[in-house]
BALO-881324 format. One line per 4 residues: number of its first residue (from 1); for each residue z, x, y of C-alpha. Coordinates in steps of 0.05 Angstrom, whole numbers, m for minus. Each point is the difference from the previous one (the first is absolute). Example, Ala and Ser with C-alpha at 12.3 -4.5 7.8 and 13.67 -1.06 7.14 Angstrom:
BEGIN
1> 156/246/m90 ~ m13/27/69
***
This chain:
BEGIN
1> 0/0/0 ~ m19/28/68 ~ 50/1/58 ~ m32/m58/36
5> 3/m46/m61 ~ 56/m50/m7 ~ 60/24/m40 ~ 12/m31/m69
9> 65/m10/m36 ~ 21/m39/m62 ~ 15/m67/31 ~ 25/m59/m40
13> m32/m51/m47 ~ 24/m61/38 ~ m23/m38/39 ~ m72/0/m22
17> m54/10/53 ~ 3/40/64 ~ 68/m4/34 ~ 12/31/68
21> 72/21/16 ~ m10/26/71 ~ m15/71/m21 ~ m52/m6/m55
25> m27/m44/m54 ~ 21/m8/m73 ~ m59/m15/m45 ~ 12/m33/m68
29> m54/m25/m48 ~ 6/m30/m69 ~ m47/25/m54 ~ 20/4/m73
33> m62/36/m23 ~ m20/47/57 ~ 6/75/m8 ~ 0/17/74
37> 2/m37/67 ~ m23/26/68 ~ 15/m30/68 ~ m58/7/49
41> 12/m2/75 ~ m54/m16/51 ~ m11/8/74 ~ 5/m58/48
45> m72/m20/m12 ~ 10/m4/m75 ~ m62/42/m9 ~ 28/70/m11
49> 49/18/m55 ~ 52/46/32 ~ 46/14/m59 ~ 2/m10/m75
53> 69/8/m31 ~ 24/m7/m72 ~ 59/m47/m8 ~ 49/49/m33
57> 46/m45/m40 ~ m8/m51/m56 ~ 61/m45/m14 ~ m1/m62/m44
61> m76/m3/5 ~ 3/5/76 ~ m36/57/35 ~ 35/18/65
65> 8/49/56 ~ 24/4/72 ~ m47/24/55 ~ 31/20/66
69> m32/m5/69 ~ m39/m62/m22 ~ 15/m67/33 ~ m25/m70/17
73> m74/m4/11 ~ m15/55/m50 ~ m60/m16/m44 ~ 4/17/m74
77> m26/m14/m70 ~ 11/25/m71 ~ m40/39/m51 ~ 26/m10/m70
81> m17/46/m59 ~ 0/m20/m73 ~ m46/m16/m58 ~ m66/m36/11
85> m3/m38/m66 ~ m24/m72/13 ~ 4/m16/m74 ~ 75/14/2
89> 9/m36/66 ~ 5/62/45 ~ m45/7/61 ~ 30/58/39
93> m48/34/48 ~ 29/46/54 ~ m66/m3/37 ~ 19/m70/22
97> 48/m9/58 ~ 49/m56/m18 ~ 40/m50/40 ~ 75/0/m9
101> 20/m66/m34 ~ 61/m1/46 ~ m37/17/65 ~ 28/m40/59
105> m63/11/41 ~ m74/13/m11 ~ m52/37/41 ~ m76/m9/m2
109> m43/m41/m45 ~ m37/8/m65 ~ m72/24/2 ~ m35/m18/m65
113> m27/68/m22 ~ m11/26/m71 ~ 56/50/13 ~ 53/m55/m2
117> m12/m11/m74 ~ 35/43/m52 ~ m63/3/m42 ~ m71/17/18
121> m22/m67/28 ~ m74/15/m8 ~ 7/3/m76 ~ 37/m66/m7
125> 43/35/m52 ~ 74/m1/17 ~ 15/54/m52 ~ m34/52/44
129> 40/39/52 ~ m18/4/74 ~ 18/62/40 ~ m18/m24/70
133> 57/m4/51 ~ 14/m72/20 ~ 44/17/60 ~ m54/m11/53
137> m13/m71/m25 ~ 68/m31/m17 ~ 56/m29/42 ~ 63/42/6
141> 75/m11/7 ~ 42/5/62 ~ 73/19/6 ~ 34/m55/40
145> 62/m6/43 ~ 35/m64/m26 ~ 46/m6/61 ~ m9/m66/37
149> 43/m38/50 ~ 4/m72/m25 ~ 31/m20/66 ~ 55/m41/m31
153> m48/m31/m50 ~ 32/35/m59 ~ 5/m60/m46 ~ m56/m35/m37
157> m17/m73/13 ~ 1/m28/m70 ~ m6/m76/3 ~ 36/m42/m53
161> m50/m16/m55 ~ 7/m75/9 ~ m19/7/74 ~ m58/48/m13
165> m71/m16/22 ~ m48/57/m12 ~ m60/15/45 ~ m51/45/m35
169> m45/42/44 ~ m41/63/6 ~ 29/49/51 ~ m67/21/28
173> m38/m65/m4 ~ 55/m42/33 ~ m6/34/68 ~ m69/32/m1
177> m28/m57/44 ~ 65/m21/35 ~ m15/m9/74 ~ 73/11/22
181> 6/68/m35 ~ m24/62/38 ~ m67/20/m29 ~ 25/68/m22
185> 57/m32/m40 ~ m40/m53/m36 ~ 2/8/m75 ~ 59/47/1
189> 75/0/m12 ~ 8/m4/75 ~ m46/m60/2 ~ 43/m40/m49
193> 62/20/39 ~ m29/m28/66 ~ 43/m54/30 ~ m54/m55/2
197> m14/12/m74 ~ 73/0/m21 ~ 15/m61/43 ~ m59/m38/m31
201> 22/15/m72 ~ 71/m20/17 ~ m24/m65/31 ~ m30/m22/m66
205> 69/m7/m31 ~ m12/52/m54 ~ 55/49/m17 ~ m37/58/m34
209> m63/40/13 ~ m32/26/m64 ~ m49/56/14 ~ m58/19/m46
213> 6/72/m23 ~ 17/51/54 ~ 12/59/m48 ~ m53/53/10
217> m62/m19/m39 ~ m70/25/m15 ~ m68/m30/17 ~ m43/m4/m63
221> m64/40/3 ~ m43/m58/m24 ~ 25/m42/58 ~ m13/54/51
225> m70/8/m27 ~ m12/m74/17 ~ 31/6/69 ~ 63/m36/m23
229> 73/20/m8 ~ 61/m16/m43 ~ 27/m48/53 ~ 57/m30/m40
233> 28/69/m19 ~ 16/m12/m74 ~ m19/72/m16 ~ 63/40/15
237> 4/76/m3 ~ 68/8/34 ~ 62/m43/m11 ~ 44/29/56
241> m48/2/59 ~ m26/m55/46 ~ m75/6/7 ~ m18/39/63
245> m62/m42/10 ~ 45/m55/26 ~ 33/45/52 ~ m18/3/74
249> 19/74/m2 ~ m7/28/m70 ~ 53/54/10 ~ 49/m57/16
253> m17/m43/m60 ~ 70/m5/m29 ~ 32/m12/68 ~ m50/m55/18
257> 13/m34/m67 ~ 75/1/13 ~ m10/m27/70 ~ m40/m58/m29
261> 55/m16/m49 ~ 51/3/56 ~ m41/m48/43 ~ m6/m51/m56
265> 74/6/m17 ~ 20/m11/72 ~ m37/m66/m4 ~ 39/m19/m62
269> m60/11/m46 ~ 6/40/m65 ~ m54/47/m25 ~ m26/m1/m72
273> m49/52/m25 ~ m54/m13/m51 ~ 5/62/m44 ~ m46/28/m54
277> 38/40/m52 ~ m44/m21/m58 ~ m56/51/9 ~ m26/53/48
281> m66/16/34 ~ m17/55/m50 ~ m37/m47/m47 ~ m16/15/m73
285> m21/65/m34 ~ m61/3/46 ~ 42/m9/63 ~ 20/50/53
289> 59/49/m5 ~ 41/m14/62 ~ 73/2/m20 ~ 32/m27/m64
293> m58/18/m45 ~ 5/73/18 ~ 76/3/3 ~ 15/m27/m69
297> m51/m49/m26 ~ 34/m9/m67 ~ 65/m22/33 ~ m24/m43/57
301> m51/m43/m37 ~ m3/m43/m62 ~ m50/33/m46 ~ m33/m27/m63
305> 46/25/m56 ~ m56/19/m48 ~ m43/34/53 ~ 38/23/60
309> m63/17/37 ~ m4/m74/19 ~ 44/m45/41 ~ 31/m67/m17
313> m30/m49/51 ~ 46/m60/4 ~ m13/m3/75 ~ m75/m4/m1
317> m4/59/47 ~ m9/57/m49 ~ 72/24/m10 ~ 71/m26/m8
321> 63/36/23 ~ 47/17/m56 ~ 63/m37/18 ~ 29/19/m68
325> 10/71/26 ~ 67/16/32 ~ m29/39/58 ~ m52/m54/15
329> 53/m54/2 ~ 40/47/45 ~ m59/8/46 ~ m11/m75/7
333> 74/m16/11 ~ 8/59/47 ~ m59/m28/39 ~ 31/m69/3
337> 66/28/23 ~ m35/43/52 ~ m34/m60/33 ~ 66/m38/1
341> 44/57/26 ~ m49/36/46 ~ m43/m57/27 ~ 47/m59/m11
345> m50/m45/m35 ~ 29/m63/m31 ~ m38/m8/m65 ~ m60/14/m43
349> m56/m39/m33 ~ m24/38/m62 ~ m75/m2/m12 ~ m14/m12/m75
353> 74/0/m11 ~ m6/m10/m75 ~ m25/72/m5 ~ 66/26/25
357> 38/m35/m55 ~ m46/25/m55 ~ 23/47/m55 ~ m48/27/m52
361> 8/m63/m41 ~ m13/m47/59 ~ 38/m40/53 ~ 75/6/m9
365> 54/m33/43 ~ 44/57/m23 ~ m49/53/24 ~ 26/63/34
369> m28/m20/67 ~ 31/m70/1 ~ 67/29/m22 ~ m4/53/53
373> m13/m51/55 ~ 53/m50/m23 ~ 56/52/m3 ~ m17/33/66
377> 52/m21/53 ~ m49/11/57 ~ m60/m36/m30 ~ 47/m57/m18
381> 4/m15/75 ~ m75/m10/11 ~ m52/m50/m22 ~ m39/18/m63
385> m63/m42/m11 ~ m46/11/m60 ~ m73/m17/m7 ~ 14/m18/m73
389> m67/17/m32 ~ m46/58/m17 ~ m64/11/m39 ~ 34/25/m64
393> 18/m38/m63 ~ 56/m49/12 ~ m5/14/73 ~ 11/m71/26
397> 75/m7/10 ~ 13/m55/51 ~ 73/m18/m8 ~ 12/60/m46
401> 35/47/48 ~ 76/8/m3 ~ 51/m28/48 ~ 0/28/72
405> m76/0/1 ~ m46/m51/31 ~ m73/m8/m20 ~ m66/m23/28
409> m13/m67/m32 ~ m74/m11/m10 ~ 16/m64/m40 ~ 22/m30/66
413> m65/23/34 ~ m45/m29/m55 ~ 37/m67/m7 ~ 2/m12/75
417> m73/17/9 ~ m21/m43/m59 ~ 42/m60/21 ~ m28/m3/71
421> m72/7/m23 ~ 11/m58/m48 ~ m2/40/m64 ~ 72/m5/m23
425> 51/m55/m12 ~ 71/m5/28 ~ 30/24/m66 ~ m30/69/13
429> 23/4/72 ~ 71/m27/m7 ~ 33/63/m31 ~ m33/44/53
433> 31/m41/56 ~ 69/15/m30 ~ m6/76/m5 ~ m32/0/m69
437> 64/m6/m39 ~ m41/0/m64 ~ m14/74/15 ~ 61/24/39
441> 60/m43/m17 ~ 34/47/m49 ~ 49/58/0 ~ 32/m26/64
445> m63/11/41 ~ m7/m41/64 ~ m57/m41/30 ~ m16/57/48
449> m25/40/m60 ~ m65/m40/7 ~ m40/28/57 ~ m48/m58/14
453> m67/11/32 ~ m65/m37/8 ~ m39/59/28 ~ 11/75/3
457> m40/61/22 ~ m38/m3/m66 ~ m44/m62/0 ~ m22/m53/50
461> 38/m12/64 ~ 26/m71/10 ~ m59/m18/44 ~ m49/27/m51
465> 36/m36/m57 ~ m21/m67/31 ~ m68/25/26 ~ m33/35/m60
469> m10/m19/m72 ~ m25/70/m17 ~ 15/71/21 ~ m46/34/49
473> 13/74/m9 ~ m69/27/15 ~ 28/47/54 ~ 37/38/m55
477> m66/28/m26 ~ 11/m21/m72 ~ m50/m57/m4 ~ 55/m52/8
481> 24/19/m70 ~ 69/23/22 ~ 60/m45/12 ~ 23/m59/m42
485> m41/m61/m13 ~ 62/m41/m15 ~ 16/m19/72 ~ 21/m73/m12
489> m28/m15/68 ~ m37/m60/28 ~ m46/1/60 ~ 12/m73/18
493> m74/m17/m5 ~ m38/58/32 ~ m2/75/m16 ~ 22/40/60
497> 12/m19/72 ~ m20/m72/17 ~ m11/m42/62 ~ 13/m64/m38
501> 62/m30/33 ~ 24/m34/m64 ~ m5/64/m39 ~ 35/39/55
505> 56/m52/2 ~ 9/1/m75 ~ 3/76/m1 ~ 54/m1/53
509> 39/m51/m40 ~ m7/40/m64 ~ 26/62/35 ~ 60/m40/24
513> 11/m26/m70 ~ 0/70/m30 ~ 45/28/54 ~ 49/m58/m5
517> 3/6/m76 ~ 14/75/6 ~ 54/m5/53 ~ 35/m62/m27
521> 6/23/m72 ~ 61/31/m32 ~ m5/76/m9 ~ m22/54/49
525> m63/m15/40 ~ m50/54/18 ~ m50/m14/56 ~ m63/42/8
529> m8/25/72 ~ m51/m41/38 ~ 3/m60/m46 ~ 44/m33/53
533> m62/m8/43 ~ m56/m1/m50 ~ m24/72/m3 ~ m65/10/m39
537> m29/58/m40 ~ m68/m34/m1 ~ 9/m18/m73 ~ 16/71/m24
541> 55/m5/m53 ~ 5/75/m13 ~ 0/32/69 ~ 35/64/m25
545> m55/44/29 ~ m12/m36/66 ~ 34/37/57 ~ m36/m42/51
549> m4/m70/30 ~ m3/m31/m69 ~ 72/20/m13 ~ 29/9/70
553> 39/m57/29 ~ m41/m35/54 ~ 47/m20/57 ~ m51/m44/34
557> 36/m63/m22 ~ m29/m68/16 ~ 37/m66/12 ~ 0/m17/m74
561> 30/67/m16 ~ 55/m9/52 ~ 16/m68/m29 ~ 5/31/m69
565> 48/53/27 ~ 44/m56/28 ~ m3/m35/m67 ~ 23/63/m37
569> 56/10/51 ~ 23/m72/m13 ~ 0/12/m75 ~ 39/65/4
573> 48/m34/48 ~ 12/m56/m50 ~ 10/50/m56 ~ 54/35/41
577> 30/m66/22 ~ 6/m34/m67 ~ 37/40/m54 ~ m25/m49/m54
581> m68/33/7 ~ 28/69/m20 ~ 55/m15/m50 ~ 33/58/m35
585> 2/m38/m66 ~ m59/m25/m40 ~ m13/m75/8 ~ m5/m27/m71
589> m2/m76/6 ~ 60/m6/m46 ~ 49/m56/16 ~ 70/26/19
593> 46/m55/m27 ~ 61/29/34 ~ m33/m2/69 ~ m45/m59/m14
597> m63/33/27 ~ m65/34/m21 ~ m20/61/40 ~ m74/m18/m4
601> m35/m66/m18 ~ m74/m7/m11 ~ m32/m65/23 ~ m63/m39/m15
605> m36/m35/57 ~ 41/m63/m17 ~ 62/37/23 ~ 28/0/m70
609> 18/60/m42 ~ m59/32/m35 ~ m8/m17/m74 ~ m32/40/m55
613> m59/m46/7 ~ m5/16/74 ~ 5/75/m13 ~ m57/m4/m50
617> m45/m43/43 ~ m61/41/17 ~ m19/m49/55 ~ 66/5/36
621> m10/44/61 ~ 58/m22/43 ~ 74/9/m13 ~ 65/12/37
625> 62/43/m7 ~ 70/m14/27 ~ 42/61/14 ~ 71/m28/1
629> 46/34/49 ~ 61/m28/m37 ~ m14/44/m60 ~ 46/57/m19
633> m16/61/44 ~ 37/55/m36 ~ 38/10/m65 ~ 57/m40/30
637> m6/m72/m26 ~ 0/m39/64 ~ m51/m40/38 ~ m44/33/51
641> m5/m22/72 ~ m73/18/13 ~ m52/m48/24 ~ m42/m36/m52
645> m75/9/5 ~ m59/m36/m30 ~ m67/34/m8 ~ m62/m42/m18
649> m63/35/m22 ~ m67/m33/m8 ~ m52/47/m29 ~ m49/m55/m17
653> m63/m19/38 ~ 26/m70/15 ~ 56/m28/42 ~ 61/m22/m39
657> 55/m49/17 ~ 68/32/m12 ~ 65/m39/m1 ~ 57/37/33
661> 61/3/m45 ~ 71/m23/14 ~ 54/53/m4 ~ 74/m20/m4
665> 33/11/67 ~ m66/11/34 ~ m35/m37/55 ~ m70/7/27
669> m48/56/m17 ~ m21/40/61 ~ m69/32/m5 ~ 2/74/14
673> m69/23/m23 ~ m65/m35/m12 ~ m59/46/m13 ~ m45/m60/13
677> 27/m4/71 ~ 32/m68/m11 ~ 47/m32/49 ~ 71/27/m3
681> 48/m58/m7 ~ 59/m26/m40 ~ m14/m36/m65 ~ 48/m45/m38
685> 13/8/m75 ~ m48/m45/m38 ~ m52/4/54 ~ m70/18/m23
689> m32/58/35 ~ m74/13/m7 ~ m12/74/m16 ~ m71/19/18
693> m42/40/m48 ~ 19/73/m7 ~ 62/0/42 ~ 74/17/m3
697> 59/m35/31 ~ 71/25/10 ~ 57/m48/17 ~ 74/11/14
701> 50/m53/m20 ~ 42/m24/58 ~ 71/m23/m16 ~ 11/m74/m7
705> 28/m20/67 ~ 39/m57/m30 ~ 32/46/m51 ~ 23/45/57
709> 37/m57/37 ~ 73/m15/m16 ~ 14/m68/m32 ~ 32/m54/44
713> 65/7/m38 ~ 1/75/10 ~ m17/m8/73 ~ 58/m50/9
717> 48/48/m34 ~ m22/55/47
***
């Protein structure tokens, strides 16, 4: 080592990653199969390698060393030596500069060059060995200073589950066109933190902002070749670093992310991150060598047992992270704890969550990862939401996750869509309105375990759901062959935008029906950003590669859009106002003899309780449900004091006369919501109310005034 090179000492094996202590940096990297690890330092441009230093110590499969006179802003990467034996699962190649799996910051972007592959790309044979240096073409790591003044905002803003309303959005797309955000901040962490943006989100009555992936990710070469990008970001390459592309000043990426979280917290909004721990951007055996593949391929990935040259592909992306390995579980849980402790996020939604609970024999509720999360005292304080499916065998696991977890419920999505397009009967919808107890009511789980949604980032927006029968993904450059064909949508009589006033009115009513069903059902509702005013993606149901006006939220909102916003605000207001809409216990319909009440009663249009014949009637499109506020609220056996509500749903194409029921101790029914824009008025029990085709009504039961008055004898005594 020359005199102007940084000084190296032994360092320590923990914590993993690059840790600055004020004087220098401790580097620690896991690799069970490497024979040598070098840390490479670069100048401020990232173009010139200034030092290459061997990590001197190897403790418990951790390579480590301490480098003095290195601090925040320093740019680095690893070169890892070991066998290049693809058939045995080893793909070490020290000619490839590698990203630190624990890097807190990234610098530069990937240039797709043959040198970024561990094999000679031109041959197409991954058993060959490529000697070209990849450093000029790959992103690099940055040492960060984690210090941040939270300005008294030290605590997280975790909302109680039964109050939670999730708002799913894309960080860049939400503000890219926002007229009240400075142009230079649009599409960035600063843009989402802007006061007009935060105030708007807060005004909707939601409690939680769920962001599509913000971990550093890679743009696929085949998309770049078509002039497209990986807009959604489900292609992670770093699990500890916010993507610098979303920063106003890249060198301030982590700080800007924390400032965004602080701004949302100050408004009382919690932040949930959509995280991708099921695979990485390195692809299959023909993919690039960017990090994990070159550090310890055999440890980080699930490989085919009989031929370890190949990867198990339960994700559909080419590879699957090996969550059966101790150090891989550690990396994922370290990442989760990092985002909670360092950035104060309030929860996580796990993409293809079933993958994380897989062991070699399949999905296992006793998997190492699930055990690790459930016993962790820090992760026990945040929201954990699974997307409970993957592409592997036995991968569909809705309702299969253990207590403490909630799950995206696509059964809710499908039943609600089918009912309102006239393709499903009340019997299919009823359990979805009551938090899908058939899936989740076991092991002491609560209704909030069901995350209900009608739309999400993947698929049609709400507007497109009522405007298109078929997907229109031509802009994706795949001949409209990508994206699902099972949309369960209905265009209301014309494909695409229409000037027909009747069609326009029906589409508006259908959107109100879908929104009302979502926000008035038991469970945890999730609203897709822009659905509150009818955002369109022009019929594209797979806009993962559209970083443009197709995906960006258009803030030029017309009168109909503003009316829809007001409708959503009314719905969220009612949800917060009436606890019966967000009960902490599953509503079962069982009669409680001790209290003399049913928590939920299903009604036919005659106002009488549904019979087996009614439930099986394929022509019955209208039904009602009474949510009785007198029902037991907790495990304590006493009557509740909540309001009683009646919801009437008519998914048929004809108007139906519905007889309003009589409830003991109740007076008139006050109309709260009518998606058909009917007159708000009081209605007496036994009165017949005409429910127009494809509409939803919500009533609140007013107390019987006579029952509230003292008797003459009592009055005389007083």
